[in-house]
C-alpha positions, 0 to 999 in steps of 0.5 A, a space after each residue: 620051147 625045150 630046144 631054146 633052153 638047150 641053146 642057152 645052156 650051150 651058150 652059157 657053157 661056151 661063154 664060161 669057157 671063153 671067160 676062162 681063156 680071156 682071164 688066162 690071156 690077161 694074166 699072161 699079158 700082165 706078167 709080161 708087162 711086169 717083166 718088160 717094165 723091170 727090163 725098161 728100168 734096168 735099161 734106164 728108160 725114164 719112168 715117165 716114158 715107161 708109163 706113157 708107153 704102157 698106158 699106166 700111171 707113174 705109181 704103177 711103173 714105180 711099183 715094179 722098179 727092181 731093187 737094184 735100180 735106184 729111184 729116178 729122182 734120187 742119186 745112187 745111194 739115197 735111202 729107199 722107202 720100204 715097199 709094201 708087199 
């Protein structure tokens, strides 16, 4: 009946509100992850270990290597590849 329709509308609205909250939380979590990966690079944690700790690929971890940290496989002044933005 009519009463049930009201319930489903409330549930749809509540679900949408939860989705927005979860999206905001996920976004904050990813930003924090990026900051921590950058910090780990600066503190000389090996990229393979960072990847294992965050449950991500090595490529994901390398994407957030700060420019002032040389790539792990290369020495101090090896040429660095241009990174796509």
